[in-house]
C-alpha positions as CSV (number, residue, x, y, z in Angstrom):
1,X,0.0,0.0,0.0
2,X,1.4,3.4,-0.9
3,X,2.1,6.1,1.7
4,X,-0.6,8.2,0.1
5,X,-3.2,5.5,0.7
6,X,-1.9,5.0,4.2
7,X,-2.4,8.7,4.9
8,X,-6.0,8.4,3.7
9,X,-6.5,5.3,5.9
10,X,-5.2,7.1,8.9
11,X,-7.6,10.0,8.2
12,X,-10.6,7.7,7.9
13,X,-9.7,5.6,11.0
14,X,-8.6,8.3,13.4
15,X,-10.6,9.0,16.5
16,X,-11.0,12.0,18.8
17,X,-9.3,10.1,21.6
18,X,-5.9,9.6,19.8
19,X,-2.9,10.2,22.1
20,X,0.2,12.3,21.6
21,X,2.0,11.4,18.4
22,X,-0.8,9.5,16.9
23,X,-2.2,11.1,13.7
24,X,-5.8,12.1,14.0
25,X,-8.1,14.3,11.9
26,X,-8.9,17.5,13.6
27,X,-10.7,20.6,12.3
28,X,-8.3,23.4,11.5
29,X,-10.8,26.1,12.3
30,X,-12.4,27.2,15.6
31,X,-16.1,27.7,16.3
32,X,-17.4,30.3,13.9
33,X,-18.6,33.6,15.3
34,X,-21.0,35.9,13.7
35,X,-19.4,37.9,10.9
36,X,-18.9,41.6,11.7
37,X,-16.0,44.0,11.7
38,X,-12.4,43.2,12.4
39,X,-11.2,43.3,16.0
40,X,-7.9,42.5,17.7
41,X,-9.5,39.3,19.1
42,X,-10.5,38.2,15.6
43,X,-7.0,38.9,14.2
44,X,-5.5,36.8,16.9
45,X,-7.7,33.8,15.8
46,X,-6.0,33.7,12.4
47,X,-3.5,30.9,12.3
48,X,-0.2,31.0,10.5
49,X,2.0,28.4,8.8
50,X,5.7,28.6,9.7
51,X,7.5,25.6,8.0
52,X,7.0,23.1,5.3
53,X,8.8,19.8,4.4
54,X,8.2,17.7,1.3
55,X,8.5,13.9,1.3
56,X,11.3,12.5,-0.9
57,X,8.8,11.3,-3.5
58,X,6.9,14.6,-3.4
59,X,3.6,13.0,-2.4
60,X,3.3,14.4,1.1
61,X,3.9,17.8,2.6
62,X,4.4,18.3,6.3
63,X,3.8,21.8,7.7
64,X,3.5,23.6,11.0
65,X,0.4,25.5,12.1
66,X,0.8,28.1,14.8
67,X,-2.2,29.4,16.7
68,X,-2.7,31.8,19.6
69,X,-4.3,30.4,22.8
70,X,-6.2,33.0,24.7
71,X,-8.3,31.2,27.3
72,X,-8.7,32.7,30.7
73,X,-5.2,33.4,32.1
74,X,-3.5,31.4,29.3
75,X,-1.8,33.5,26.7
76,X,0.6,31.6,24.5
77,X,1.2,30.3,21.0
78,X,0.9,26.6,20.2
79,X,2.4,24.9,17.1
80,X,1.7,21.5,15.7
81,X,2.7,19.4,12.7
82,X,0.2,18.5,9.9
83,X,0.6,16.5,6.8
84,X,-1.3,17.1,3.6
85,X,-1.2,15.0,0.4
86,X,0.1,16.5,-2.8
87,X,-3.4,16.5,-4.3
88,X,-4.8,18.3,-1.3
89,X,-7.4,15.7,-0.7
90,X,-6.2,14.5,2.7
91,X,-5.0,16.7,5.5
92,X,-4.1,15.1,8.9
93,X,-2.8,16.6,12.2
94,X,0.2,14.4,13.2
95,X,1.2,15.9,16.6
96,X,-1.0,16.9,19.6
97,X,-0.8,18.1,23.1
98,X,0.0,21.1,25.2
99,X,3.7,21.2,24.0
100,X,4.5,22.6,20.6
101,X,6.0,20.6,17.8
102,X,7.9,22.1,14.9
103,X,10.8,21.6,12.4
104,X,9.3,18.6,10.5
105,X,11.5,16.6,8.2
106,X,11.0,13.3,6.3
107,X,13.6,10.6,6.4
108,X,15.4,10.0,3.1
109,X,13.4,6.7,2.6
110,X,10.1,8.5,3.4
111,X,9.3,6.1,6.3
112,X,9.6,8.5,9.2
113,X,8.5,12.0,10.0
114,X,10.8,13.7,12.5
115,X,10.1,16.9,14.5
116,X,11.3,18.7,17.5
117,X,9.4,19.2,20.7
118,X,10.0,20.0,24.4
119,X,7.2,17.7,25.5
120,X,9.8,15.7,27.6
121,X,11.4,18.8,29.1
122,X,14.2,20.1,26.7
123,X,13.8,20.4,23.0
124,X,14.5,17.0,21.5
125,X,14.2,15.2,18.1
126,X,11.2,12.8,17.9
127,X,10.5,10.2,15.2
128,X,7.0,9.2,14.0
129,X,6.2,6.6,11.4
130,X,4.4,8.2,8.4
131,X,2.0,5.3,8.5
132,X,1.0,6.1,12.0
133,X,1.9,5.1,15.6
134,X,3.4,6.8,18.7
135,X,6.2,9.3,18.4
136,X,9.5,8.1,19.9
137,X,12.1,10.4,21.4
138,X,15.4,10.0,19.7
139,X,17.8,12.5,21.4
140,X,18.5,13.2,25.0
141,X,20.4,16.4,24.4
142,X,21.1,18.6,27.4
143,X,20.2,21.5,27.2
144,X,18.3,20.6,24.0
145,X,18.5,20.4,20.2
146,X,18.9,23.7,18.3
147,X,18.6,22.4,14.7
148,X,19.0,19.1,12.9
149,X,19.4,17.4,9.5
150,X,19.0,13.8,8.3
151,X,22.1,12.3,6.6
152,X,21.4,11.5,2.9
153,X,21.6,7.7,3.6
154,X,19.1,8.0,6.5
155,X,21.3,6.2,9.0
156,X,22.3,9.3,11.1
157,X,20.9,12.7,12.1
158,X,23.3,15.6,12.7
159,X,22.2,18.3,15.1
160,X,23.5,21.3,16.9
161,X,23.3,21.8,20.7
162,X,24.5,24.6,23.0
163,X,27.3,23.8,25.4
164,X,25.8,22.2,28.5
165,X,26.4,23.6,32.0
166,X,29.6,22.5,33.7
167,X,29.7,21.2,37.2
168,X,30.8,24.7,38.3
169,X,27.9,26.2,36.5
170,X,25.4,23.9,38.2
171,X,27.0,24.6,41.6
172,X,26.6,28.4,41.0
173,X,23.0,27.9,40.1
174,X,22.3,25.9,43.3
175,X,24.1,28.6,45.4
176,X,22.2,31.4,43.5
177,X,25.5,32.8,42.3
178,X,24.8,32.3,38.6
179,X,25.1,36.0,37.6
180,X,25.0,36.9,33.9
181,X,28.2,38.6,32.7
182,X,27.4,40.4,29.5
183,X,29.6,39.4,26.5
184,X,31.5,36.9,28.7
185,X,31.4,33.2,29.4
186,X,29.7,32.3,26.1
187,X,27.9,29.1,25.5
188,X,28.5,27.9,21.9
189,X,26.4,25.7,19.5
190,X,28.4,22.6,18.4
191,X,27.8,19.7,16.0
192,X,26.7,16.2,17.1
193,X,25.5,13.1,15.3
194,X,23.2,10.4,16.5
195,X,22.5,7.0,14.9
196,X,18.8,6.4,14.1
197,X,19.1,2.6,14.7
198,X,19.5,1.3,18.2
199,X,22.8,-0.3,19.2
200,X,23.2,-3.6,21.1
201,X,22.5,-1.9,24.5
202,X,19.2,-0.4,23.2
203,X,20.5,3.1,22.9
204,X,21.5,5.4,20.0
205,X,25.2,6.0,19.5
206,X,25.9,9.7,19.8
207,X,29.1,11.5,18.8
208,X,30.3,15.1,19.2
209,X,32.0,16.4,16.1
210,X,33.2,19.9,17.0
211,X,34.4,21.8,20.1
212,X,36.1,25.0,20.9
213,X,35.4,28.8,21.0
214,X,33.3,29.1,18.0
215,X,29.5,29.1,17.4
216,X,27.9,27.0,14.6
217,X,24.9,28.8,12.9
218,X,24.1,26.5,10.0
219,X,25.2,23.2,8.4
220,X,24.6,20.7,5.5
221,X,25.5,17.1,4.7
222,X,27.6,16.1,1.7
223,X,25.5,13.9,-0.7
224,X,27.7,10.9,0.2
225,X,27.1,11.5,3.9
226,X,30.8,11.6,4.7
227,X,31.3,15.3,5.4
228,X,29.4,18.1,7.0
229,X,29.9,21.7,6.0
230,X,29.0,24.4,8.5
231,X,29.1,28.2,9.1
232,X,30.6,29.4,12.3
233,X,31.3,32.7,14.1
234,X,33.6,33.6,17.0
235,X,30.7,34.0,19.5
236,X,26.9,33.7,19.5
237,X,26.1,37.4,19.6
238,X,23.7,38.7,16.9
239,X,26.1,41.5,15.8
240,X,28.9,39.1,15.4
241,X,26.7,37.0,13.1
242,X,26.3,40.1,10.9
243,X,30.0,40.8,10.3
244,X,32.1,37.7,11.0
245,X,31.1,34.2,9.9
246,X,33.3,31.6,8.2
247,X,32.7,28.3,6.4
248,X,34.5,25.0,7.4
249,X,34.0,21.2,7.0
250,X,34.4,18.3,9.4
251,X,34.2,14.5,8.7
252,X,30.9,13.0,9.7
253,X,32.7,10.3,11.7
254,X,34.7,13.0,13.7
255,X,38.1,14.4,12.8
256,X,39.8,17.7,12.2
257,X,37.9,20.8,11.2
258,X,39.1,22.2,7.8
259,X,38.6,25.9,7.0
260,X,37.0,26.4,3.6
261,X,36.2,30.2,3.5
262,X,37.7,32.5,6.0
263,X,37.9,35.9,4.5
264,X,36.5,39.1,6.2
265,X,32.8,39.6,6.5
266,X,30.0,37.1,6.9
267,X,29.8,33.8,4.9
268,X,26.8,31.8,5.8
269,X,24.2,29.1,4.9
270,X,26.5,26.7,3.0
271,X,24.8,24.0,0.9
272,X,26.3,21.2,-1.1
273,X,25.5,20.7,-4.8
274,X,23.7,17.5,-5.7
275,X,27.0,15.9,-7.0
276,X,29.0,17.1,-4.0
277,X,31.5,19.1,-6.1
278,X,30.4,22.5,-5.0
279,X,29.3,24.4,-2.0
280,X,27.0,27.4,-2.4
281,X,26.9,30.0,0.3
282,X,25.7,33.6,1.0
283,X,28.6,36.1,1.4
284,X,29.7,39.7,1.9
285,X,32.4,38.9,-0.7
286,X,35.3,39.5,1.6
287,X,34.3,42.9,2.9
288,X,32.1,43.3,6.0
289,X,28.8,44.9,5.3
290,X,26.2,46.3,7.8
291,X,23.3,46.8,5.5
292,X,22.2,43.3,4.6
293,X,24.4,42.5,1.6
294,X,24.1,38.8,0.7
295,X,25.5,37.7,-2.6
296,X,25.7,34.1,-3.8
297,X,29.1,32.4,-4.1
298,X,30.4,29.0,-5.0
299,X,33.5,27.3,-3.7
300,X,34.9,23.9,-4.6
301,X,34.2,21.3,-1.9
302,X,38.0,20.7,-1.9
303,X,38.7,24.3,-1.2
304,X,40.0,27.2,-3.3
305,X,39.0,30.7,-4.3
306,X,35.2,31.4,-4.1
307,X,33.5,32.5,-7.2
308,X,30.6,35.0,-7.3
309,X,27.4,34.2,-9.2
310,X,25.2,36.9,-10.8
311,X,23.7,39.7,-8.7
312,X,20.2,39.2,-7.4
313,X,17.8,42.2,-7.7
314,X,18.3,43.3,-4.1
315,X,21.6,41.5,-3.4
316,X,20.1,40.1,-0.2
317,X,19.5,36.5,-1.0
318,X,18.4,33.7,1.3
319,X,19.7,30.3,0.5
320,X,17.1,27.6,-0.4
321,X,19.1,24.9,-2.3
322,X,19.9,23.6,-5.8
323,X,18.1,22.4,-8.9
324,X,18.2,18.7,-9.0
325,X,20.7,18.6,-11.9
326,X,23.0,21.1,-10.1
327,X,22.8,23.7,-12.9
328,X,21.5,26.5,-10.6
329,X,21.3,27.6,-7.0
330,X,17.9,28.5,-5.7
331,X,17.3,31.5,-3.4
332,X,14.5,33.6,-2.1
333,X,14.6,37.4,-1.9
334,X,12.4,40.4,-1.3
335,X,11.6,42.0,-4.7
336,X,10.2,45.4,-4.0
337,X,7.1,44.5,-1.9
338,X,6.9,40.8,-2.8
339,X,9.1,37.9,-1.8
340,X,10.0,35.5,-4.7
341,X,12.1,32.5,-5.6
342,X,15.1,33.0,-8.0
343,X,17.6,30.7,-9.8
344,X,21.2,31.6,-10.3
345,X,23.0,29.5,-13.0
346,X,26.4,28.3,-11.8
347,X,27.9,29.1,-15.2
348,X,27.5,32.8,-14.3
349,X,24.4,33.5,-16.3
350,X,21.8,36.1,-15.3
351,X,19.5,35.4,-12.5
352,X,16.0,34.3,-13.5
353,X,12.7,34.1,-11.7
354,X,11.3,30.8,-10.6
355,X,8.3,32.1,-8.7
356,X,7.4,35.7,-9.6
357,X,4.4,36.6,-7.5
358,X,2.6,39.7,-6.2
359,X,2.5,38.6,-2.6
360,X,4.9,36.8,-0.2
361,X,6.4,33.3,-0.6
362,X,7.9,31.7,2.5
363,X,8.9,28.4,4.1
364,X,10.1,26.9,0.9
365,X,11.0,23.2,0.7
366,X,11.7,20.7,-2.0
367,X,11.4,17.0,-2.7
368,X,14.5,14.8,-3.2
369,X,14.8,15.6,-6.9
370,X,14.0,19.3,-6.4
371,X,11.2,18.8,-8.9
372,X,8.4,19.9,-6.6
373,X,8.3,22.9,-4.3
374,X,6.1,23.4,-1.3
375,X,5.8,26.9,0.2
376,X,3.5,29.3,2.0
377,X,1.9,32.2,0.2
378,X,-0.1,35.3,1.3
379,X,-1.4,38.6,-0.1
380,X,-2.9,41.6,1.7
381,X,-6.4,40.2,1.3
382,X,-5.4,36.5,1.3
383,X,-4.3,34.7,4.5
384,X,-1.4,32.3,4.5
385,X,-1.8,28.7,3.3
386,X,0.4,25.9,1.9
387,X,0.9,25.6,-1.8
388,X,2.7,23.2,-4.2
389,X,4.2,23.9,-7.6
390,X,6.6,22.3,-10.1
391,X,10.0,24.0,-9.7
392,X,10.7,24.5,-13.4
393,X,7.2,25.5,-14.5
394,X,5.8,27.5,-11.7
395,X,2.0,26.9,-11.2
396,X,0.6,27.5,-7.8
397,X,-1.8,24.9,-6.4
398,X,-3.4,25.6,-3.0
399,X,-3.4,22.6,-0.6
400,X,-4.8,23.9,2.6
401,X,-7.3,26.3,4.0
402,X,-6.3,26.6,7.7
403,X,-8.5,29.5,8.5
404,X,-11.7,28.3,6.7
405,X,-13.7,28.4,10.0
406,X,-12.6,31.8,11.1
407,X,-14.8,34.7,10.0
408,X,-13.4,37.1,7.5
409,X,-15.3,40.5,7.5
410,X,-14.8,43.0,4.7
411,X,-11.2,44.1,4.5
412,X,-9.6,47.4,3.7
413,X,-7.9,47.0,0.3
414,X,-4.2,47.6,-0.1
415,X,-2.7,49.4,-3.1
416,X,1.0,49.6,-4.2
417,X,1.8,53.3,-4.9
418,X,5.0,55.2,-5.8
419,X,6.1,58.8,-5.9
420,X,9.2,60.9,-6.4
421,X,10.9,62.3,-3.3
422,X,12.3,65.9,-3.1
423,X,15.7,64.7,-4.3
424,X,14.3,62.8,-7.3
425,X,14.3,59.2,-5.9
426,X,11.4,56.9,-6.6
427,X,9.8,55.7,-3.4
428,X,7.3,52.9,-2.9
429,X,4.6,52.5,-0.3
430,X,1.6,50.3,0.5
431,X,-1.6,52.2,1.0
432,X,-4.3,50.4,3.0
433,X,-7.7,51.9,2.5
434,X,-10.4,51.9,5.2
435,X,-13.2,49.4,5.1
436,X,-16.2,50.7,3.1
437,X,-14.0,53.3,1.5
438,X,-16.1,55.9,-0.4
439,X,-14.7,58.0,-3.1
440,X,-14.9,61.7,-2.5
441,X,-14.9,61.3,1.3
442,X,-12.1,63.0,3.3
443,X,-9.9,60.6,5.4
444,X,-6.9,61.2,7.7
445,X,-3.6,59.4,7.0
446,X,-1.7,57.1,9.3
447,X,2.1,56.8,8.6
448,X,3.3,53.3,9.4
449,X,7.1,53.3,9.8
450,X,9.3,50.2,9.8
451,X,12.8,49.9,11.2
452,X,15.9,49.6,9.1
453,X,18.1,50.2,7.5
454,X,17.4,47.2,5.3
455,X,13.8,46.3,6.2
456,X,10.9,46.3,3.8
457,X,7.1,46.3,4.0
458,X,5.7,43.4,2.0
459,X,2.3,42.5,0.6
460,X,1.4,40.1,3.4
461,X,-2.0,39.4,4.8
462,X,-3.4,42.5,6.7
463,X,-5.8,40.6,8.8
464,X,-3.3,39.0,11.2
465,X,-1.9,40.7,14.3
466,X,1.0,43.0,13.8
467,X,-0.2,44.1,10.3
468,X,-1.9,47.3,9.2
469,X,-5.4,47.2,10.7
470,X,-7.8,45.6,8.2
471,X,-10.7,47.1,10.1
472,X,-9.7,50.7,9.8
473,X,-12.7,52.9,9.3
474,X,-11.5,56.4,10.0
475,X,-8.3,56.7,8.0
476,X,-5.8,55.2,5.6
477,X,-2.5,53.6,6.4
478,X,0.6,54.4,4.4
479,X,3.4,51.9,4.9
480,X,6.5,53.5,3.3
481,X,9.7,51.7,2.2
482,X,11.8,54.8,2.5
483,X,15.1,53.0,2.2
484,X,14.2,50.9,-0.9
485,X,14.4,53.1,-3.9
486,X,14.9,52.7,-7.6
487,X,17.0,54.7,-10.1
488,X,14.9,54.0,-13.1
489,X,15.5,50.2,-12.8
490,X,13.2,47.4,-11.8
491,X,15.0,46.6,-8.6
492,X,15.8,48.4,-5.4
493,X,19.4,49.7,-5.1
494,X,22.0,48.9,-2.6
495,X,23.6,52.4,-2.7
496,X,20.6,54.2,-1.0
497,X,20.6,51.6,1.8
498,X,24.2,52.4,2.5
499,X,23.5,56.1,2.4
500,X,20.5,55.7,4.7
501,X,22.6,53.7,7.2
502,X,25.1,56.6,7.3
503,X,22.4,59.3,7.6
504,X,19.8,57.3,9.5
505,X,17.1,59.7,10.9
506,X,17.8,62.6,8.6
507,X,17.5,61.1,5.2
508,X,14.9,58.6,6.3
509,X,12.7,61.4,7.8
510,X,13.1,63.3,4.6
511,X,11.8,60.4,2.5
512,X,8.9,59.8,4.8
513,X,8.0,63.5,4.8
514,X,7.9,63.3,1.0
515,X,5.4,60.5,1.3
516,X,3.3,62.5,3.6
517,X,3.4,65.4,1.3
518,X,2.5,63.1,-1.6
519,X,-0.4,61.9,0.5
520,X,-1.7,65.4,0.9
521,X,-1.4,66.4,-2.7
522,X,-2.0,63.2,-4.7
523,X,-5.6,62.5,-5.5
524,X,-6.0,58.9,-4.3
525,X,-8.6,56.8,-6.1
526,X,-9.7,53.2,-6.0
527,X,-10.2,51.3,-9.2
528,X,-13.3,52.6,-10.9
529,X,-13.8,55.4,-8.4
530,X,-13.5,59.1,-8.5
531,X,-10.9,61.3,-6.9
532,X,-10.7,62.1,-3.2
533,X,-8.3,64.0,-0.9
534,X,-6.5,63.1,2.3
535,X,-6.9,65.8,4.9
536,X,-4.8,64.9,7.9
537,X,-1.9,62.8,9.3
538,X,-1.3,60.6,12.3
539,X,2.1,59.2,13.1
540,X,1.7,55.5,14.1
541,X,5.3,54.8,15.0
542,X,8.0,55.5,17.5
543,X,9.8,58.8,17.1
544,X,12.8,58.6,14.7
545,X,16.1,59.6,16.3
546,X,18.5,61.9,14.4
547,X,22.2,61.5,14.4
548,X,24.1,64.3,16.0
């Protein structure tokens, strides 16, 4: 019987009394309430999808649903793993309970679904047969697993774990002398492996691969499962991760660490090519950058001089993986107010779009052949859900409807607008209209300011908490991207970001003021409507400091 048919059988046979780790069917929506206007409580009821994972054969997609729990004194988020079939016909919740589960991954043979959960105390790796059964705890890591990856042959899982407390640390805690010394006494993430099969004593053989005063931030297996490449930094501080990260390798059965890329700046997220010859990574290119620069480079798995691939539109790529044939590296990136998937040919050819969309693509994952791509997608009026598409011929197919039972009152529509600032730069913004907008009526303006210097407002769903209020009835919201500008080209430029970082406060304020002036003077209109005028301004953000 195929895994797809097993999933259907599980869905048909599941009961409401299933225990933790046993797949059961459970409605993804809460009890419906009468439709009305948007409220903060309603926005909090909208669930989100945080991660996806595709089975090796592309027939199943695991994903994580995160929901807010607001019952009495309880105020927390709960995440659980679901599995949907590639045709969208069967959708099953695989994890349950009061403790969250996340980071799903299929074993290379497709027999197991792994995930992490703190249901036993610390965050550990758990294994669950795809065909059903109880989840089994694999690791006993102290103080818990940070991240993990299956080996390509499925025999081993590599994971990172923070350095455990020493006997002296434990003694200080018992004596209440465990003071925190800022920027001192760091605890580092290091690499470990654990065998999936039990040994003769009934345990799982575990081995530590790295040690020392460096902190591992990401890693990947070689296709032959003999080597692990990893990115590391001198300490775990966030600022260090932005300016000083190197790439190295270590044998998967322990051994000496070999430096692979150790030039200045940050070199992160290394990923092996399907044939194991190359390692792609995101890099500053040998010069530390503080404004989010992330170009894609290749280096031979045997070492040598890194080679830069083509520039992406915003030069701020996030690593996803490779085409199955190794011809291109796949990345995601913010393209103006959307987030898309791009391919960079390793022969140096121009970047090309894989998934060019209006909204926001996230949580991308691939099957073993990188033929199918699962991802989340959302637009200002469209809540997030899981989608599937062929990689080479992008065609979105919606698989889930996680908020089907949550009311969706009328929403304020969002429009992408642009204007020219006082110094001639083109600026973009997202204008969210009030619900029941009427052409010709006067509305005040709310200016929504993001941080920086390399942030961007995207066309994500406005009905969830933390987004421009979908229920606004008394004014409009203008979300400006003051640092992302275009010099007559289709992409945002890196130079203005550098300038804004240097002149933060002064130039940013000038660009935002130009947007406000534009709001006062430009006759806004909705499609098919007549012109109207904005008559006021509210500042819905913290005050912006100016450099002395």
